[in-house]
LOSEZA-955485 format. One record per residue: residue in three letters; x, y, z of N, C-alpha, C in turn. Coordinates in pm, whole numbers, plus 32768, in hexadecimal, padded with zeros to 4 digits. Example, Ala and Ser with C-alpha at 12.3 -4.5 7.8 and 13.67 -1.06 7.14 Angstrom:
BEGIN
ALA85277DC7830C84CE7E3E830C85287EB6830C/SER85057F1F82C485577F9682CA850A80038313/
END
This chain:
BEGIN
MET80317F777FDF7FEB7FEE7FFD803480607FDD/GLN801D80DA7FBA807F81537FA6806C81AE8036/VAL809F81F3803F80AF824A80B9803B82BC807E/ASN7FFE82E580117FA3833B80197F1083038022/ASP7F27826B80127EA1821480237EA281F480D0/SER7EE2821581227EBC81D7819F7E31827181D0/GLN7E14822682277D64826582507D91829B82CE/TYR7DDE829D82FE7E41831183697E4B838F8306/LEU7EB1838782B87ED3842082667E31844F822F/ASN7DEB83F082117D57843A81CD7D2584728224/PHE7D17843682877CD1845883107D1384D7833A/ILE7D84851583377DB8855283787D8885DF82F4/GLN7D9D85AE82817D99860F81F77CE8865A8209/GLN7C90860A82297C158646824A7C12868582D0/GLY7C18865B831E7C3C869483AD7C6887298391/LEU7CDE871983487D0587CF831D7CB1881A82E4/ALA7C8987E682917C27882A823F7BAB884B8293/LEU7B9987FB82E37ADC883783607B2A887783C1/ALA7BE3889783DF7BFB88E184317BF2895C83F0/ARG7C1A896B83817C3C89F2831E7BCD8A70835A/GLN7B528A1A83867AC18A7F83967AF48ABB841F/LEU7B508AB284707B758AFA84E87BE28B4E84D9/PRO7C038BC185077C918C3284E27CF48BC1851B/PRO7D658C0084D27DCC8BC684EC7E218BC78585/HIS7DD68C5085A27E288C5686227DCC8C8E866E/PHE7D9B8C7B86E67D728CC887527D7C8D728742/SER7DE68D7C877F7E3E8E1387AA7E758E4E870E/ARG7E6D8ED987137EF88EEA86AD7F998F048704/TYR7F6E8F0B875F7FFB8EDA87BC80268E5287D9/ALA80048DFE876880208D85879C80918D3C8746/ASN81048D1C879C81888CE4877381768CD686DB/LYS81148C73867F81008C59862281348BCB85E5/VAL81888B60867D81EF8B3B8660818D8A978622/TYR81248AA4862980908A1E8627802D8A858610/THR7FAD8A5985947F308A6485B57EE48A1885E1/THR7E578A8386017E178A4F860E7DB189E585B2/HIS7DB489D3856B7DCD895985187E1F88D38524/GLN7EA6891185347EFE888B852F7F0B885B85E8/HIS7EAB88B886667EA0888586EC7E08883E86F2/LEU7DA0886886A07D25881386AD7D2B87768663/LEU7D97878585FE7DB7870985927DF586C285DC/VAL7E3386F386637E8D867586B67E0A86598703/LEU7DE98684873E7D67868087977D138605876B/VAL7CFD861686EB7C7B85CA86C47CC3854486B4/LEU7D42855B86697D8584BE86887DAE849E86CA/LYS7DA184BA87557DC484AD87D37D47843E87FA/GLN7CCF847187E07C4683FF87D27C62839D8792/LYS7C8883CA87167C65834986A97CBE82CE86D1/LEU7D2582EE87187D6482A187447D87827287BE/LYS7D1D82A8880A7CFE827588847D82827988F2/THR7DD8832689087E2782F989257E36836E89A8/THR7EBD839D89CC7EAC84108A4F7EF2847389EA/TYR7F1D84DC8A217F4A85608A187FFE853A89FE/ARG801884ED8A4B808384C88A4C80BA844889C8/GLY804D83D589BE804983A38958803E83D688D8/ILE8008841D88C17FDA8455882D808084C187EB/ILE80D28509887E81398538883781C784C58839/GLU819B843F886781E483F58836820683AA87B4/LEU8157839687888153834E8716817683EC867F/LEU8139845686C7819684C1865B824C84D8864C/ASN828E84B586B282FF849386BE83638415864E/ILE82E483B986738322834B861F82DE83378595/CYS827F839D8565821B839A84CD823C841D849B/PRO82C18414847682B8849383E1827984C8839B/ALA8245843F834481CE844382EF814B84A48320/VAL8125846F838680C784A883C980D7856483F9/CYS81428576844D81748608842981BF865783CC/LYS81AE8614835681FF864482EB812A86788280/ARG80E8861A82B3805D86638286803386AD82AF/ILE803A86A68353800E871E838F806F879983C3/SER80C387A38352810D8825834A8159884683CF/LEU817587CC842981D387FF84A4825087D58463/THR82A5886384AE8326885384C683728874850B/GLN832A8823856183688820860B82D387CD8626/VAL82ED874486988293870E86C5825D87848758/PRO81E487AA878981E587E987DF81D38795886D/HIS820587B388E981FF87968954817787638982/HIS815586F989EB80C786E689F0809D873A8A4D/THR80EF87B78A97808487E48AEC8069885D8A8A/THR808888998A04804088FD89A47FBE88AE8985/LEU7FC3883489627F48882089397EB2882689CF/ILE7EF687FA8A2D7EC488218AA17E7888B08AB0/LYS7EEA891A8A9F7ED0897F8AC37E7689D18A3A/PHE7E64897689DF7E1E89B1894F7DA4895E8978/ALA7D88890689907D0588C289CF7CBB89038A58/LYS7CFF894A8A877CAF89AB8B0B7C988A0A8ABE/LYS7CCB8A5A8A4C7C6D8ACD89E87C078AAC89BE/LEU7BEE8A1189637B8C8A0289517AF58A0889A1/ASN7A8489F789317A198A108997799A89CE8927/GLY792689B5894678E5899788DF789389D68884/LYS78A98A6F88CF786E8AAA884E78BD8AD487EE/LEU79308AC387FB79AE8AD3876979B68A58872B/LEU79A589DB877379B7897A86F37931893886EC/SER78C889A7870A783B896386AD784289A48601/LEU789E8A09860978CE8A47859C78F289CD8531/LEU78F0896F853C793D88EF84F878D988B784C5/PHE785388C584DA77E5887584BF779E88CA847B/THR779F88E9841B775A895683AA76F389178381/GLN76D088A683407677886E830A75E088918329/ARG759288C582D474E888C2832674A2887282C5/LYS74C688508276744F88318210745D878581FD/ALA73CA8743820F73DE86D98221736886A48205/HIS7336861881B572B285E081A2726C85B0822F/THR729E855C826D726F852C830A72DF8536834A/VAL7299853D83DA72F28585841972E9850F84A7/ALA733084F084F873238478856C736884B785C1/VAL732484BB8652731E850786E37348848C8750/ASP73AB848487A573BB842687FD744D843C884C/ALA742183EE88CB746A84208940750B83C18977/THR754E83CD89A07597836289DB75EA83978A64/GLY763983608AA776A083978B01771D83578B2E/PHE7779837B8B36782183888B07783083878BAE/GLU788F82EA8BD9788882C58C72791D83088C6A/MET793683438CE57997838E8D157A2B83208D4F/GLU7AAD833A8D417B0082F58D7A7B2E82F88DEB/MET7B1183658E397B2283968ED97B0883228F58/ARG7A8682FC8F137A4882608F577A4181F58F3F/SER7A5381998F2D7A4F80FF8EE979CF80F68EF6/PHE79AD806F8EAD794A80388EB179207FF08F51/TYR79757FBD8F5079857F538FF0796C7FCA9070/PHE79CF8015904479DB805690DE793C80C390D0/ARG78DA80D7905478678109906677E280BD907B/THR77FF80079060779B7F9D90A677D07F5E9102/VAL781B7F3390D4784D7EAF914F78917EAE91BE/TRP78FC7F1E91BC795C7F30923778E67F82929B/ASN789A7FDC925F786C804692CE779E801F92D8/SER77AE7F61928A772C7F5D928976CC7F4E9336/GLU771D7F43939876D47F3193F276C47FBD9463/ARG7724801F942777188098945D76A880F993F4/MET765A80B7938B760F8113936D765181719301/TRP76DE817C92E277298200929D76E381DD91FB/LYS76B081B091D2769F8180914D7666821A90F8/THR76E2824B907B76A7828C904B768E82728FB9/HIS764D82BB8F89763E82CC8EF3767B833C8E8B/GLU76D8836B8ED276FA83E48E7E774083C08E11/PHE770884128D9E772C841E8D15773984838CB8/THR776884BC8C50776585128C0176F884F78B8E/LYS767885578B86762D85048B3A7655856D8A99/LEU763085458A397655855389C675A985308979/SER75B28583893B751D85A988F6754A85D38875/ILE7529858287E7754D85CD876B74C785BF86FC/ALA74EF85C68692748785EC861C74F485E1859B/ILE74C6857885717537850484FF74CC85328471/ASP75078525841674BD8527836874DD84AE833A/THR746284508350745483CB832F74A083A782B1/THR748283E48247749783C481C6755283AF81CF/GLN75CE840F81F6761E841281FC767883C882A4/GLN762683C982FF762683A48392768683E783AE/THR76B1848F83C6772384CE83E5767F853F8443/ILE76D6857684A8769B8595851B76968629850B/LEU763A866384F2762386F184E8763D87528536/ARG75C9874385DF75CF87A3863275E4873A86D5/TYR7632877387377615873587A0762187628809/VAL76008758889A75D0879E890D762887508974/ILE7663876889DD76A6871A8A21769487398ABD/ARG766D870A8B09761787318B6B769286CD8BF1/ARG768187098C8876D086DC8D03769486758D3C/LYS7621864E8D1B75EE85ED8D79758685B18D20/ARG752285668D4B74A985378D4C7430858C8D31/ARG73F485BA8C9D7388860A8C9E731D858C8C6A/HIS72D486008C18726885D58BDB728E860A8B38/ASP724685B38AF77260859F8A66725785FE8A2E/THR71C2862E8A53716286898A0C719487168A2B/LEU721887338A56722087858A9F728D87F38A30/ASP72D1878789CE733F87B6899372FF87B9890E/PHE7290878A88C17254875A8855725387D387E2/GLN7215883488297229889087D672BC88F587C5/ARG72FD88D0882173868925880073C188C187AC/LEU739C8836877174098812872A73B2880386AB/VAL7341880F8673730C880B85E472DD88AC85E9/ARG72DB8931863372998983862A72CE89E7859E/ASP735589F4855E73838A2C851B73AB89D88459/LEU735A8965847A737288FC83FE730988E4838D/ASP731F8916833F72E3890C82B972AB8857828C/VAL7221881582CF7238879082D67197875E8280/ALA718186FD828C710A86EC823C70BA865E82B9/TYR71468612830570C685D48351713685C683CD/VAL70ED85CF8456715085CA84AA7125853D84E1/VAL717884DF852C714684858568717D84408623/ALA712E84448665716B842B86E4713283CD8736/ASP71478372878570F6830C87F9708E834F8835/LYS706882FD888B6FF2832E88FC703083C58961/GLY709E8399898570CA83EC89C470C7847789B3/TYR709F84B28931709E851E88DB700B854888EE/ASP6FA68503890D6F268539890B6EFA85968943/SER6EBD85FC891A6E83865F893B6E6C86D588E3/LYS6E1986EF89366D9A875088976DCE87EC886B/LYS6E6687EF88D76EA5886588BC6F05882D8850/ASN6F3887A4886D6F9E879887FA6F5187A58792/ARG6EE0874487806E8F874086F06E7F87BC86C8/ASN6E3D881D87116E31889886B06E8189038693/PHE6F0988CE86D96F7C892386926FC188CF861E/VAL6FA0886F86176FC387F2859D6F688860851C/LEU6EDF885C854A6E91886184F46E5F88D7848F/HIS6E6C895485106E5D89C884DF6EC88A3584BC/THR6F418A3E85416FD08A5F850E703E8A24848B/LEU704C89AC848F709D893E84477042894883DE/HIS6FDB892783D96F6288F883576F89886C8344/ALA6F7E883483856FD6879D836F6F76873883AD/MET6F8F86A383AC6F1A865183C16F7086248433/PRO6F2B862384C76F7F85D585406F3585428555/ILE6FC284DA85256F59845E85556F8B843E85CB/ILE6F34847E86226F6E840D86B46ECC83E686E0/PRO6F0F837387156E838317875E6E4C834C87C7/MET6DD8834F87C96DB1837588696DB4830388D8/ARG6DA5833489376DDF82D9897A6D8582A289E7/TRP6D0F82AA89ED6CAD825A8A0A6C5282188995/HIS6C99823A89316C2681E888D46CB181A5885F/ARG6C6D811788286CC780EB87E86CC381028738/ASN6D1F810D870D6D428127868C6CD3819F8653/PHE6CEE820286BB6C86827C869A6D0882D78684/TYR6D11835D86546D8283A486236D4884368614/GLY6CAF8462864E6C9284D9865B6C2B850A85CB/TYR6C12856F85AF6C0F85D4856B6C28860B850A/ASN6C1C8627849A6C64867A84546C3586EE844D/LYS6C2D877483CA6C04880283F76B5A87C983C2/GLY6B58877D835E6AD48762830A6A58872E8377/LYS6A8C870284026A5086A9846D6A4C86148469/ARG6AB085D883DD6AA7856083BD6AF78511840E/LYS6AFA847384396B48846284526BD0843B8406/ILE6C708448848D6CD0844C84316D0183B38417/ASN6D4683B783956D4D832D836D6DEB831783AD/GLY6DCB829A84066E868274842D6EE1824E83DA/GLU6EC18200836F6EF981D183186F8D81F38320/ASN6FCE8268833770498266833D709F827F83C3/TYR7057822B84307076822A84D470EA81D784B7/HIS7107817084787172810D846B71F78165843F/GLN720581FA84167274822483F172B182558474/ARG724E825D84FC72AD8248855C7311821485C5/SER72FB8172858D7371815C858F73FF81788573/LYS73ED81CB8524747A81D684F274D58240856B/VAL747A829D859974B182DC85FF74F882938691/GLU74BE81FE86827514819586C375898193868D/THR7594815186357607814285E1767B81858604/VAL763D820D85E476BB827B85E376C882528676/PHE767B825D86E376C182718777773781ED8797/SER76F281778739776380E8875A77F2813D86FA/VAL77D9813B869378678153865078C0819F86BA/ILE7868823486D078B98279873878F2826287B5/LYS78C68225881C78EC81A7885F794281458853/ARG794480FF87EB799480AF88057A2E80C08796/LYS7A15812387507A9B817386EB7ADA81CA8759/TYR7AAD823687837ADB828587EF7AB4828F8871/GLY7A658222889E7A918211892579F38243896D/SER79B281CE89CC794F81FE8A44796A82578AB1/VAL79DC82778AD47A0D82C28B447A6482FA8B35/LEU7A7283768B897A7A84048B897B0583F48BE1/ARG7B7684478B927BAE845B8C1A7BDC84B48C7F/ALA7B9B85308C307B8E85928C827B6585B48CF3/ARG7B6C860B8D477B6686168DA17AC886708D9F/SER7AF486E28DA27AAD87628DAC7A3F87548D0D/PHE79CC87B78D39796A87778CD779A087CA8C35/ALA79E788468C7C79FF88988BC07A73883C8B7C/ALA7A9E88158B9D7B10878B8B667AD187258B76/GLN7A5B86FF8B847A2886888B4E79B886B28AFF/GLN799787448AE7794987588A6979C0875A89F0/VAL7A21877589E57A73876E89897AA887198979/GLU7ACE86C989DE7AD78604899E7A7085DF893B/VAL79F085C989847979858A894B7969860C88A0/ILE798F866C8888797986C7883D79DD869487DB/CYS7A41867387E97AE58652878B7AA085B3875E/LYS7A32854687AA7A3484C787C179D684FF8712/LEU797C8529871B7911857386DF795185A0862F/ILE79A985E086477A0E860785E77A4B85C2855F/ALA7A98854685F57AA384E585B17A518482857B/TYR79E38472858A797E842385787943846784E7/ASN795184F584DE792085158449798D852383E6/VAL7A10853D841D7A6C854883AE7A8B84938398/ASP7A81843183E37A63838F838D7A1D83978329/ARG798683C3833D790C83A882FA793884028299/MET79688484827C796884C081EB79FA848A81B9/THR7A6F844B82137AE283EB81C77A6183928170/THR7A58832681C37A1882C2816C799A82D780F7/LEU794F8345810E78F083728093794A83A08012/SER79B583DD802D7A1284347FAA7A6383C47F99/MET7A8583607FD47AAF82A17F9F7A3F82667F44/LEU79B6827E7F70799D82367F1B794B82507EA7/LEU7957830C7ED1792F835B7E3679B7833C7D92/ILE7A3282FF7DFA7A9083267DCC7A9282937D7F/ARG7A8782447DE47A96819D7D8279F281AE7CF0/GLY797D81CE7D03791881DD7CC67920820A7C3E/PHE79A782677C6D79BC82DA7C017A1282787BA6/GLN7A8082647BE07AF781F07B957AA481607B6D/GLN7A28812E7BA379D380DE7B5E79AA80F57ACA/SER796B817F7AFC790D81937A4E797781B079E2/LEU7A0581DB79FA7A6481C179707A658187792B/
END
């Protein structure tokens, strides 16, 4: 296999193209040894390889091809990455999720376990003392079911009801259908999709079976597209298997950055896969 055919180098190329939507430097007075794009890509690569700050720096030291693709003239110290990660926030990284148009959007939520307390400590060891905890960082996402890419996300420190984040996930999207499970069933959410987004909500009602409410014409909504909701479960499964389901960070701000980097890594992987499929299809058509 040639070096240019490496999946990791293709991942880096797609990641740099996405990271260029951010400014190259946070401040005009920065030393400009590294760019924001380079630092962010290394953080995303850290999640893809499921390693630590020290681990990703060690890998860069022994992989000159990766450094060359990132245009690194020198490998940064691991503390440089830590300081850069502290400057990031969810509002800035949300600029990397710019896609607004999709035919069908699926919404769901999941949790990420924190590494600071092991499962044994939280359940078995303290079972007699009733110190069992269910702490986790909650992630809610909206995905494009056609390309299976993440469009929007909401991260919370602890468990909250799903309906609180529904409108934040879909409010600026241009869609035809919004699919969600019974946890998002509410009159407010349905009216928001119908009258604000001018889309069709396919959300089953909690106390009914195979009933999805009424549309603007007071006719029953056909729920034949409800099976599209399973694709968001597939996205969660891929993220946790490929990039890890446990968060290493201790503070909530650092946990947010860690989760968002996982989402960026997933989107970049999807874009790389889709572009490779398009190239193969074009080559076969010749």
